[in-house]
C-alpha positions as CSV (number, residue, x, y, z in Angstrom):
1,X,-13.9,8.3,41.9
2,X,-10.9,6.4,43.2
3,X,-7.5,7.1,41.8
4,X,-7.3,3.6,40.1
5,X,-10.7,4.1,38.6
6,X,-9.2,7.2,37.0
7,X,-6.0,5.9,36.1
8,X,-7.8,3.1,33.9
9,X,-9.9,5.5,32.4
10,X,-7.4,8.1,31.4
11,X,-4.7,5.0,30.5
12,X,-7.8,3.9,27.9
13,X,-8.4,7.4,26.5
14,X,-5.1,8.0,25.6
15,X,-4.4,4.7,24.0
16,X,-7.4,4.9,22.2
17,X,-6.5,8.3,21.2
18,X,-3.2,6.9,19.8
19,X,-4.8,4.0,18.3
20,X,-7.0,6.0,16.2
21,X,-4.9,8.4,15.0
22,X,-1.9,5.7,14.4
23,X,-4.5,3.2,12.0
24,X,-4.7,5.5,9.1
25,X,-0.9,5.5,8.6
26,X,-0.7,1.6,8.3
27,X,-3.1,1.9,5.3
28,X,-0.3,1.4,2.7
29,X,1.0,-2.1,4.4
30,X,-3.1,-3.0,4.2
31,X,-3.6,-2.3,0.6
32,X,0.0,-4.5,0.0
33,X,-1.7,-7.1,2.3
34,X,-4.8,-7.0,-0.3
35,X,-2.9,-7.1,-3.1
36,X,-0.6,-10.5,-1.7
37,X,-4.3,-12.2,-1.7
38,X,-4.1,-11.5,2.5
39,X,-1.0,-13.7,2.3
40,X,0.7,-12.6,5.8
41,X,4.1,-14.0,4.6
42,X,4.1,-12.4,1.5
43,X,3.2,-8.9,3.3
44,X,6.3,-9.3,5.6
45,X,8.6,-10.0,2.4
46,X,7.0,-7.2,0.6
47,X,7.9,-4.9,3.6
48,X,11.6,-6.4,4.0
49,X,12.3,-6.1,0.3
50,X,15.1,-4.1,-0.8
51,X,14.5,-0.7,-1.8
52,X,10.7,-0.5,0.0
53,X,11.4,2.5,2.2
54,X,8.0,1.6,4.4
55,X,10.4,0.7,7.3
56,X,12.3,3.3,6.9
57,X,9.7,5.9,6.7
58,X,7.9,4.0,10.1
59,X,11.3,4.1,12.1
60,X,11.1,8.1,10.8
61,X,7.7,8.6,12.2
62,X,8.2,7.2,15.6
63,X,11.6,9.0,15.8
64,X,9.9,12.4,14.8
65,X,7.1,11.6,17.3
66,X,9.8,10.7,20.2
67,X,12.2,13.5,19.7
68,X,9.2,16.3,19.3
69,X,7.9,14.6,22.6
70,X,11.1,14.9,24.1
71,X,11.4,18.6,23.5
72,X,8.0,19.4,24.5
73,X,8.3,17.3,27.8
74,X,11.3,19.4,28.8
75,X,10.2,22.5,27.5
76,X,7.1,22.9,29.6
77,X,8.5,20.8,33.0
78,X,7.1,24.3,34.6
79,X,3.6,22.9,33.4
80,X,3.6,20.0,36.2
81,X,1.3,17.1,35.5
82,X,0.4,18.9,32.3
83,X,3.8,18.3,30.9
84,X,2.9,14.6,30.1
85,X,0.1,15.4,28.0
86,X,1.4,18.4,26.3
87,X,4.2,16.1,25.5
88,X,1.9,14.2,23.6
89,X,0.8,16.9,20.7
90,X,3.6,15.5,18.3
91,X,1.5,12.5,18.2
92,X,-1.5,13.9,16.3
93,X,0.7,16.4,14.5
94,X,3.3,13.7,13.0
95,X,0.7,10.9,12.3
96,X,-1.7,13.3,10.7
97,X,1.3,14.5,8.5
98,X,2.0,11.1,7.5
99,X,-1.4,10.0,6.7
100,X,-1.8,13.0,4.3
101,X,1.7,12.6,2.6
102,X,0.9,8.5,2.0
103,X,-2.5,9.0,1.1
104,X,-0.9,8.0,-2.4
105,X,1.5,5.9,-1.9
106,X,-0.1,2.5,-3.6
107,X,-0.2,2.4,-7.3
108,X,-3.3,-0.2,-7.1
109,X,-5.2,1.3,-4.2
110,X,-6.8,-0.4,-1.4
111,X,-10.5,-1.6,-2.1
112,X,-12.3,-1.3,1.1
113,X,-13.9,-4.9,0.9
114,X,-15.5,-6.4,3.9
115,X,-12.7,-8.4,4.7
116,X,-10.2,-5.3,4.4
117,X,-12.6,-3.6,6.8
118,X,-12.2,-6.4,9.2
119,X,-9.0,-6.6,9.4
120,X,-8.6,-2.8,9.5
121,X,-11.1,-3.0,12.7
122,X,-9.1,-5.6,14.3
123,X,-5.8,-3.7,13.7
124,X,-7.3,-0.8,15.1
125,X,-8.1,-2.8,18.5
126,X,-4.5,-4.4,18.5
127,X,-3.0,-0.6,18.3
128,X,-5.0,0.1,21.7
129,X,-4.0,-2.9,23.1
130,X,-0.2,-2.2,22.3
131,X,-0.7,1.6,23.1
132,X,-2.4,0.5,26.4
133,X,0.4,-2.0,27.3
134,X,2.7,1.0,26.7
135,X,1.1,3.5,28.6
136,X,0.8,1.0,31.6
137,X,4.6,0.2,31.1
138,X,5.4,4.0,31.2
139,X,3.3,4.8,34.4
140,X,5.1,1.7,36.1
141,X,8.6,3.1,35.2
142,X,7.4,6.3,36.3
143,X,6.3,5.2,39.6
144,X,9.5,3.2,40.2
145,X,11.5,6.0,38.9
146,X,9.9,8.8,41.2
147,X,11.6,11.0,39.1
148,X,10.0,14.2,38.1
149,X,11.1,14.2,34.2
150,X,10.4,10.4,33.6
151,X,6.8,10.9,34.9
152,X,6.4,14.1,32.7
153,X,7.9,11.7,29.9
154,X,5.7,8.7,30.9
155,X,3.6,8.6,27.4
156,X,7.0,8.7,25.4
157,X,6.8,4.8,24.4
158,X,4.0,5.5,22.5
159,X,6.2,6.8,19.7
160,X,7.5,3.0,19.1
161,X,3.9,1.9,17.9
162,X,5.0,2.9,14.1
163,X,7.6,0.4,14.6
164,X,4.8,-2.5,15.1
165,X,2.5,-1.6,12.1
166,X,3.5,-4.4,9.9
167,X,3.7,-7.4,12.9
168,X,0.3,-6.0,14.0
169,X,-1.5,-6.2,10.6
170,X,-0.1,-9.7,10.2
171,X,-1.7,-10.3,13.3
172,X,-4.8,-9.1,12.6
173,X,-4.6,-10.8,9.3
174,X,-4.3,-14.0,11.3
175,X,-7.2,-13.0,13.6
176,X,-9.6,-12.5,11.2
177,X,-9.0,-15.6,8.8
178,X,-11.0,-18.0,10.7
179,X,-14.0,-15.8,9.8
180,X,-13.2,-15.5,6.3
181,X,-12.6,-18.8,5.7
182,X,-16.0,-20.4,7.1
183,X,-17.8,-17.6,5.3
184,X,-16.0,-18.4,2.0
185,X,-16.5,-22.1,2.4
186,X,-20.4,-21.6,2.7
187,X,-20.1,-19.2,-0.7
188,X,-18.0,-21.2,-2.7
189,X,-20.4,-24.2,-1.6
190,X,-23.3,-22.2,-3.1
191,X,-21.5,-21.1,-6.1
192,X,-20.4,-24.7,-6.7
193,X,-23.9,-26.2,-6.7
194,X,-25.5,-23.1,-9.1
195,X,-22.7,-24.1,-11.4
196,X,-23.3,-27.8,-11.2
197,X,-27.4,-27.3,-11.6
198,X,-26.7,-24.7,-14.3
199,X,-28.0,-26.2,-18.0
200,X,-25.1,-23.9,-19.8
201,X,-22.0,-25.6,-20.5
202,X,-18.7,-24.6,-18.7
203,X,-15.3,-23.8,-20.3
204,X,-12.3,-23.4,-18.3
205,X,-9.2,-21.5,-19.5
206,X,-5.6,-21.5,-18.0
207,X,-2.0,-21.5,-19.0
208,X,0.8,-19.5,-18.3
209,X,0.4,-16.8,-20.6
210,X,-2.8,-15.2,-22.4
211,X,-5.6,-16.2,-20.3
212,X,-7.6,-13.4,-20.4
213,X,-7.2,-12.8,-23.5
214,X,-8.1,-16.1,-25.0
215,X,-11.2,-15.8,-22.7
216,X,-12.3,-12.6,-23.8
217,X,-11.6,-13.7,-27.7
218,X,-13.6,-17.2,-27.0
219,X,-16.4,-15.1,-25.7
220,X,-16.6,-12.8,-28.5
221,X,-16.4,-15.3,-31.2
222,X,-19.2,-17.7,-29.4
223,X,-21.4,-14.3,-29.1
224,X,-22.0,-14.6,-32.8
225,X,-24.2,-17.7,-32.3
226,X,-24.6,-18.7,-28.7
227,X,-25.5,-16.5,-25.2
228,X,-22.2,-16.4,-23.5
229,X,-21.4,-15.3,-19.8
230,X,-17.7,-14.6,-19.4
231,X,-16.1,-14.0,-16.0
232,X,-14.8,-10.1,-15.8
233,X,-11.5,-8.9,-16.0
234,X,-8.6,-11.2,-14.3
235,X,-11.2,-13.0,-11.8
236,X,-9.6,-16.2,-11.8
237,X,-9.4,-17.2,-8.4
238,X,-12.6,-19.4,-6.7
239,X,-13.8,-16.1,-5.0
240,X,-13.5,-14.2,-8.1
241,X,-15.8,-16.9,-10.0
242,X,-18.0,-17.1,-7.3
243,X,-18.8,-13.2,-7.8
244,X,-18.8,-13.4,-11.2
245,X,-22.1,-15.6,-11.1
246,X,-23.6,-14.4,-7.9
247,X,-26.3,-12.4,-9.6
248,X,-26.6,-14.4,-13.0
249,X,-29.3,-16.5,-13.8
250,X,-27.0,-19.2,-15.7
251,X,-30.0,-20.4,-17.2
252,X,-29.9,-17.6,-19.7
253,X,-26.6,-18.7,-21.0
254,X,-25.4,-21.2,-23.5
255,X,-21.9,-21.3,-22.4
256,X,-19.9,-20.0,-19.0
257,X,-16.3,-19.2,-19.5
258,X,-13.9,-19.1,-16.4
259,X,-10.5,-18.1,-16.5
260,X,-8.5,-20.3,-13.7
261,X,-5.1,-18.7,-12.4
262,X,-2.8,-20.7,-10.2
263,X,-0.1,-20.1,-8.2
264,X,0.3,-23.1,-6.0
265,X,-0.3,-26.9,-6.9
266,X,-4.0,-27.9,-6.5
267,X,-5.4,-24.2,-7.4
268,X,-6.4,-25.2,-10.7
269,X,-8.2,-28.7,-9.0
270,X,-9.8,-26.5,-6.8
271,X,-11.3,-24.4,-9.7
272,X,-12.2,-27.4,-11.4
273,X,-14.2,-28.6,-8.6
274,X,-16.3,-25.3,-8.4
275,X,-16.6,-24.9,-11.9
276,X,-16.8,-28.4,-13.5
277,X,-16.0,-27.6,-16.7
278,X,-17.2,-29.4,-19.8
279,X,-14.3,-28.1,-22.3
280,X,-11.1,-26.8,-21.6
281,X,-8.0,-24.5,-23.3
282,X,-4.6,-24.6,-21.8
283,X,-3.1,-21.6,-23.6
284,X,0.4,-22.8,-23.3
285,X,3.2,-22.8,-20.3
286,X,6.5,-20.6,-20.1
287,X,8.6,-20.3,-16.7
288,X,5.8,-18.1,-14.6
289,X,5.1,-18.4,-11.4
290,X,8.4,-20.9,-11.1
291,X,8.8,-18.8,-7.7
292,X,5.7,-20.6,-5.9
293,X,6.0,-23.6,-8.0
294,X,9.6,-24.2,-7.5
295,X,10.4,-25.3,-11.1
296,X,9.2,-25.5,-14.8
297,X,7.8,-29.3,-14.2
298,X,5.8,-28.0,-11.3
299,X,4.2,-25.5,-13.4
300,X,3.3,-27.8,-15.7
301,X,2.0,-30.8,-13.5
302,X,0.0,-27.7,-12.0
303,X,-1.5,-26.5,-15.4
304,X,-2.3,-30.1,-16.2
305,X,-4.5,-30.4,-13.5
306,X,-7.4,-28.9,-15.8
307,X,-7.5,-32.1,-17.7
308,X,-8.3,-34.3,-14.7
309,X,-10.9,-31.7,-13.8
310,X,-12.7,-31.3,-17.1
311,X,-15.8,-33.4,-17.8
312,X,-15.6,-37.0,-19.8
313,X,-15.7,-36.3,-23.7
314,X,-15.0,-32.8,-23.6
315,X,-12.6,-30.8,-25.8
316,X,-8.9,-30.1,-24.6
317,X,-7.7,-27.3,-26.5
318,X,-3.6,-27.2,-26.1
319,X,-1.7,-24.2,-27.3
320,X,1.6,-25.9,-28.5
321,X,5.3,-25.0,-27.1
322,X,8.2,-26.8,-25.7
323,X,6.1,-28.1,-22.6
324,X,2.9,-28.8,-23.6
325,X,3.6,-30.8,-26.7
326,X,3.9,-34.1,-25.3
327,X,1.0,-33.4,-23.1
328,X,-1.8,-36.1,-23.0
329,X,-5.2,-35.3,-21.8
330,X,-6.3,-38.6,-21.4
331,X,-7.6,-38.6,-18.0
332,X,-11.1,-38.2,-18.9
333,X,-11.1,-39.4,-22.2
334,X,-10.8,-35.7,-23.6
335,X,-10.5,-34.9,-27.2
336,X,-7.3,-33.2,-27.9
337,X,-7.4,-30.3,-30.0
338,X,-3.7,-28.9,-30.6
339,X,-2.9,-25.7,-31.9
340,X,0.4,-24.6,-33.2
341,X,2.9,-25.0,-35.8
342,X,2.4,-28.6,-36.2
343,X,-1.3,-28.7,-34.8
344,X,-4.6,-29.6,-35.8
345,X,-5.0,-26.1,-36.2
346,X,-2.6,-23.4,-36.7
347,X,-2.0,-20.0,-38.1
348,X,-0.2,-19.1,-41.3
349,X,0.9,-16.3,-43.3
350,X,0.6,-13.5,-40.3
351,X,1.6,-10.0,-41.1
352,X,2.2,-7.7,-38.0
353,X,1.9,-3.9,-38.6
354,X,1.3,-1.0,-35.9
355,X,-2.3,-1.0,-37.6
356,X,-3.3,-4.9,-36.2
357,X,-2.7,-8.1,-38.0
358,X,-3.5,-10.3,-41.0
359,X,-3.2,-13.9,-41.3
360,X,-4.5,-17.4,-42.5
361,X,-6.2,-19.6,-39.6
362,X,-6.2,-23.4,-40.6
363,X,-8.9,-25.1,-38.7
364,X,-8.0,-29.0,-40.1
365,X,-8.6,-29.1,-43.6
366,X,-10.7,-25.9,-43.6
367,X,-8.8,-22.4,-44.1
368,X,-10.0,-18.9,-43.6
369,X,-8.7,-15.3,-43.9
370,X,-8.4,-13.1,-40.9
371,X,-7.8,-9.9,-39.4
372,X,-7.8,-7.8,-36.5
373,X,-7.0,-4.6,-35.0
374,X,-5.0,-6.6,-32.2
375,X,-0.9,-6.2,-32.1
376,X,1.6,-8.8,-32.2
377,X,2.0,-12.3,-33.7
378,X,1.5,-13.8,-30.3
379,X,-2.4,-12.7,-30.6
380,X,-2.6,-14.3,-33.7
381,X,-2.1,-17.7,-31.9
382,X,-4.6,-16.6,-28.9
383,X,-7.2,-16.0,-31.7
384,X,-6.7,-19.6,-32.9
385,X,-6.7,-21.2,-29.8
386,X,-10.4,-19.2,-29.3
387,X,-11.2,-20.0,-32.8
388,X,-10.2,-24.0,-32.6
389,X,-12.9,-24.5,-29.5
390,X,-15.6,-22.5,-31.1
391,X,-15.1,-24.6,-34.5
392,X,-15.3,-27.9,-32.3
393,X,-18.6,-26.5,-31.0
394,X,-20.5,-25.9,-33.9
395,X,-19.6,-22.6,-35.3
396,X,-18.9,-22.2,-39.1
397,X,-15.6,-20.4,-40.5
398,X,-18.0,-17.4,-41.4
399,X,-19.4,-17.1,-38.0
400,X,-15.8,-17.3,-36.4
401,X,-14.5,-14.6,-38.9
402,X,-17.2,-12.1,-37.8
403,X,-16.5,-12.8,-34.6
404,X,-12.6,-12.3,-34.7
405,X,-13.7,-8.9,-36.6
406,X,-15.5,-7.6,-33.4
407,X,-12.6,-8.9,-31.0
408,X,-11.5,-5.5,-29.2
409,X,-8.3,-5.1,-27.2
410,X,-8.0,-6.4,-23.7
411,X,-7.4,-3.6,-21.1
412,X,-3.7,-3.3,-20.2
413,X,-2.6,-6.0,-22.6
414,X,-0.7,-4.1,-25.2
415,X,-3.5,-1.7,-25.3
416,X,-2.7,1.3,-27.5
417,X,-3.6,4.9,-26.4
418,X,-2.9,7.9,-28.4
419,X,-2.2,11.1,-26.8
420,X,-0.7,14.4,-27.5
421,X,1.0,12.5,-30.8
422,X,2.5,10.1,-28.9
423,X,1.2,6.4,-28.9
424,X,1.3,4.7,-25.5
425,X,1.2,0.9,-25.6
426,X,-0.5,-0.1,-22.5
427,X,1.0,-3.4,-21.4
428,X,0.9,-3.0,-17.6
429,X,-0.5,-6.6,-17.0
430,X,1.7,-8.6,-19.1
431,X,4.1,-10.2,-16.2
432,X,5.2,-13.5,-18.5
433,X,8.3,-14.4,-20.6
434,X,6.7,-15.0,-24.1
435,X,4.5,-11.8,-23.5
436,X,7.5,-9.3,-22.7
437,X,9.4,-10.7,-25.7
438,X,6.2,-10.1,-27.7
439,X,5.7,-6.7,-26.6
440,X,9.2,-5.6,-27.4
441,X,8.4,-6.8,-30.9
442,X,5.4,-5.1,-31.4
443,X,7.3,-1.9,-30.1
444,X,9.6,-2.1,-32.6
445,X,6.8,-2.3,-35.4
446,X,6.1,1.5,-34.8
447,X,7.6,4.5,-36.2
448,X,9.7,7.6,-34.6
449,X,11.3,6.8,-31.2
450,X,10.6,3.9,-29.4
451,X,10.8,4.0,-25.6
452,X,9.9,1.5,-22.9
453,X,9.1,1.8,-19.2
454,X,9.6,-1.7,-17.2
455,X,10.2,-2.8,-13.5
456,X,11.3,-6.5,-15.0
457,X,9.4,-9.8,-14.6
458,X,8.4,-11.5,-11.3
459,X,7.6,-14.7,-9.8
460,X,10.3,-16.6,-12.0
461,X,12.3,-18.1,-8.7
462,X,15.8,-19.5,-9.9
463,X,15.5,-18.2,-13.5
464,X,14.5,-14.7,-12.4
465,X,18.0,-13.2,-13.0
466,X,18.5,-15.4,-16.2
467,X,15.0,-14.4,-18.1
468,X,15.5,-10.4,-16.6
469,X,18.9,-10.4,-18.0
470,X,17.4,-12.0,-21.6
471,X,14.7,-9.2,-21.5
472,X,17.1,-6.2,-21.0
473,X,19.2,-7.8,-24.1
474,X,16.0,-7.7,-26.2
475,X,15.7,-3.8,-25.2
476,X,19.2,-3.0,-27.3
477,X,18.6,-0.6,-29.9
478,X,15.4,0.8,-28.3
479,X,15.5,5.1,-28.2
480,X,15.4,4.9,-24.7
481,X,14.9,2.3,-21.6
482,X,13.4,3.5,-18.3
483,X,13.8,0.6,-15.5
484,X,11.7,1.0,-12.5
485,X,12.7,0.4,-8.9
486,X,15.3,-1.7,-7.4
487,X,14.7,-5.3,-7.2
488,X,15.1,-6.6,-10.7
489,X,16.9,-4.0,-12.5
490,X,20.3,-5.0,-12.1
491,X,19.5,-8.0,-14.3
492,X,17.9,-6.2,-17.1
493,X,20.7,-3.5,-17.3
494,X,23.4,-6.1,-17.3
495,X,21.9,-8.0,-19.9
496,X,21.2,-4.7,-21.8
497,X,24.5,-3.5,-21.7
498,X,26.0,-7.0,-22.6
499,X,23.5,-7.0,-25.9
500,X,25.5,-4.0,-27.1
501,X,22.7,-1.1,-25.2
502,X,23.9,2.1,-25.1
503,X,24.4,3.3,-21.4
504,X,23.4,6.9,-22.2
505,X,20.0,5.5,-23.5
506,X,19.0,4.0,-19.9
507,X,17.8,5.2,-17.1
508,X,17.0,3.9,-13.8
509,X,14.3,5.6,-11.5
510,X,13.0,4.7,-7.8
511,X,9.0,4.7,-8.9
512,X,6.5,4.6,-11.7
513,X,5.8,8.7,-10.8
514,X,9.5,9.3,-11.4
515,X,9.3,7.7,-15.0
516,X,6.2,9.6,-15.7
517,X,7.9,13.0,-14.4
518,X,10.8,11.9,-17.2
519,X,8.6,11.2,-19.6
520,X,6.9,14.5,-19.8
521,X,10.2,16.3,-20.2
522,X,11.5,14.1,-23.1
523,X,8.4,12.9,-25.1
524,X,7.7,14.7,-28.4
525,X,5.4,13.8,-31.3
526,X,5.6,10.6,-32.8
527,X,7.3,8.9,-30.1
528,X,5.8,5.2,-29.2
529,X,6.0,4.3,-25.4
530,X,5.4,1.0,-24.0
531,X,4.7,0.2,-20.4
532,X,5.7,-3.3,-19.6
533,X,4.5,-4.8,-17.0
534,X,3.5,-2.1,-14.4
535,X,3.5,-4.3,-11.2
536,X,1.2,-3.6,-8.7
537,X,3.1,-2.6,-5.1
538,X,3.5,-5.9,-3.6
539,X,6.3,-6.9,-6.4
540,X,7.1,-3.3,-7.4
């Protein structure tokens, strides 16, 4: 076998060895990429974010491997040509240790979808290519240097690979995207045709807050009289909705309810083109996702796309607020149904306790007394939005009341859990201004010490500083305030102190785990803890 062939085989084996060992170390940014909707720019912003230690950890990994390899290579110079291979031993040692230590780095774990697996395979391929290039480069340097020590340390350049994990992952994502785009296009076209041909009526729900809650409430109420299919959890993207109906026989349902999320102009129009809703609900508008919509006006325009996308003659239920009260869903001759203080439907005499809510629901001239175990006055309005459409679709007030009585907590949205005499208010999926205000008001209803754990509110663009300061002001008077992370806590802390909050009752911790460790020491029976907006890693 020629020396050149031996050299090529050896280089390929070492490069493959390095790629396979390094790949598990990049699972954390892969999980963050998945949380970012496979948006490479957002992954880059996450990696550069103040307080994110991912780049520092990769730099430390590279430095440890380089130093250990250097020491071993120099210590084993007596081994001749084998010294170069001995100097490779720190790579598997530190790569495996890093992978083990980093295995629970994400609060939201990586889901092994086909797309994630394809990106991971492409990442390994790029790691192999880069490692092979570094091996060749080291050999070239050693050849021209004609120095024994340089020859024995020619694989030292492999230590630099961890510094390239995030850029290589973004590159792998770019390479995979054409495949996913073609596949998803066919998948969504099939879903759109299935929905178009379905005999059931379709309902689209959007808004800056309360979409998932209103969707679940409407599904429960309509189920008193009709057969209803509801998109699960927060499946509010085109692919999420397509997956929700993939294995369903839509002819077996009277209504299909789809939650519609949006972060960019045109997102709602795209969802409407998929679902073809016969009726719609706009829950309300607040300064959420201003970061991607640029302004509140951008949010209003984007959410209003649901009116143009709803079939002619359908009902358009609108939650009244300062941004929606002047909206006119006239594009498709929709029947406007307003819900709010001065709307066609409204809630009156709301009584909130730590055990639930009681209120009077006015449906035009009809009134019905309702009660629910849900917490907070905002949930009375959410119920009213669902009940208003159910009423317009032919349900009686008795049927609506029976449905409301069956409404259960929506997971991670002011969901109370009692553990060892401590009430935990799980509001981890609450990330909007109005919801945060409502959650703090609910916390104050409980007896005993009141504690909040929050990283703040995101995606508010230029309003982020102001709204997080306002959030901090609302926390004054609570018995313990635990702020998580570094991204937003400065504004919250400033607002808290300016509102008269006591500095000794405020603690800043780097991670949610650190907050939980602190609570384990501090909690006692009778306490109530609100976990407000436990952000996924891409924002935390």
